Steps between C-alpha positions, in 0.01 A plus 500: 500500500161382631169644617189346649159658429204432752142589422358667807153336483177489327380846607689658219806496276783594739829320483813512712831419340795381718822559321805268525674778700215475760301813421129532456319681217121547500306511168131540431264511207268777386145500639365415154706181509405391851767692681463755775771749385709439822836473323674550164382285207744230400590681171563820694763311701655382174523860383633621846755218505621603163538865611689393810732277295595777261527764774729274691719456188514872424602599855761224515649587162521871598653419845756267345592777259560717807230745399324695779150356468267605781163386384333285233130477420343300218152585384348218294198521261393176339233389250370149478342300220122507483462120471632212706783457574500873586873534474671840525526650151662837580700608800654844549743562782578854597811525724547799726853492626644748744853570609799728452683544171305214319498530122201410276724266288631310815154443635354408161787246461422346842125470400600345163740253670218391733254444220742332257714295736413477870131534575355157451144618567497778237684278249239234548209746470668642195404172319134608489511874575643799320732644770589867500687720749560862582737663751465811702790632712472702815816679617536522875 
C-alpha cells in the first residue's frame, strides 16, 4: 500500500493525498493552524477510515453468514489527548444496522469480530484509545 501527499501551496495548509489505488483525498487544517477549513482535518480522515474499515467488516461478516442486512451506519465519537502527540484516547462506535430478522447477538458478534480480529485500523487505534461499541438494530 502506498500514498503520496502533496501540500497545495503557501496560501494555507491544504493537502491532497493520492492513494495507491489512484484516488484523491483532500485534507485541510483548522483556521487557527493556518488552514482554510476547505476539507476534513487529517485526524478526521483517520477516524473516518477506521469507521469505514469496521463497517466494511460488519457488513461482510453478516452477508457471509447469509443474514439479510440492508444498511449499516457507524457513528464515531472520539476524544484526543490534550498534549502532543494528540493521540486518540477514547473512541466510541455506535452501529445502527438495519435488515430483516437480524438478532442483537449476531450483530454484536460481527462487531466484536471486526474489533478483535479483522479491522486493522481499530486494532491499531486500540493501542492508544479505549475502544467501546454499541449496537442498535432496525427491523425493516
